[in-house]
C-alpha positions in Angstrom: -18.5 5.5 8.5 -20.6 3.6 11.1 -17.9 1.0 11.4 -15.8 3.6 13.2 -17.6 3.0 16.5 -17.9 -0.8 16.2 -16.2 -2.7 19.0 -13.8 -5.5 18.1 -14.9 -9.0 18.8 -12.7 -11.3 20.9 -11.6 -13.2 17.7 -10.5 -9.9 16.1 -8.5 -9.0 19.1 -6.8 -12.4 19.2 -6.0 -12.2 15.5 -4.3 -8.8 16.0 -2.2 -10.1 18.9 -1.3 -13.3 16.9 -0.1 -11.2 14.0 1.9 -9.0 16.3 3.6 -12.0 18.0 4.4 -13.7 14.7 6.0 -10.5 13.5 8.0 -10.3 16.7 9.0 -14.0 16.2 10.2 -13.3 12.7 12.2 -10.3 13.7 13.7 -11.9 16.8 14.6 -15.2 15.0 17.5 -13.4 13.3 19.0 -12.1 16.6 17.7 -13.7 19.8 16.6 -17.3 19.3 15.3 -17.9 22.8 13.1 -14.8 22.8 11.9 -15.8 19.3 10.9 -19.2 20.7 9.0 -17.6 23.6 7.1 -15.4 21.2 6.3 -18.4 19.0 4.9 -20.3 22.0 2.7 -17.4 23.0 1.5 -17.1 19.4 0.6 -20.8 19.3 -1.4 -20.5 22.5 -3.4 -17.6 21.0 -3.9 -19.7 17.8 -5.4 -22.5 19.9 -7.8 -19.9 21.6 -8.8 -18.7 18.1 -9.5 -22.2 16.9 -11.7 -22.8 20.0 -13.7 -19.6 19.3 -14.4 -20.7 15.7 
């Protein structure tokens, strides 16, 4: 109940964005390869940021 008002940490925000971009990458890989590659590059940048925070 008290977790309802808890703010997300920077790492949690990055993890959510990483998951979203990887989902976009997977979806786009079947139709638009260049857009899928761009989403993958952004996801990798976020992955590096997450590693730096750990």
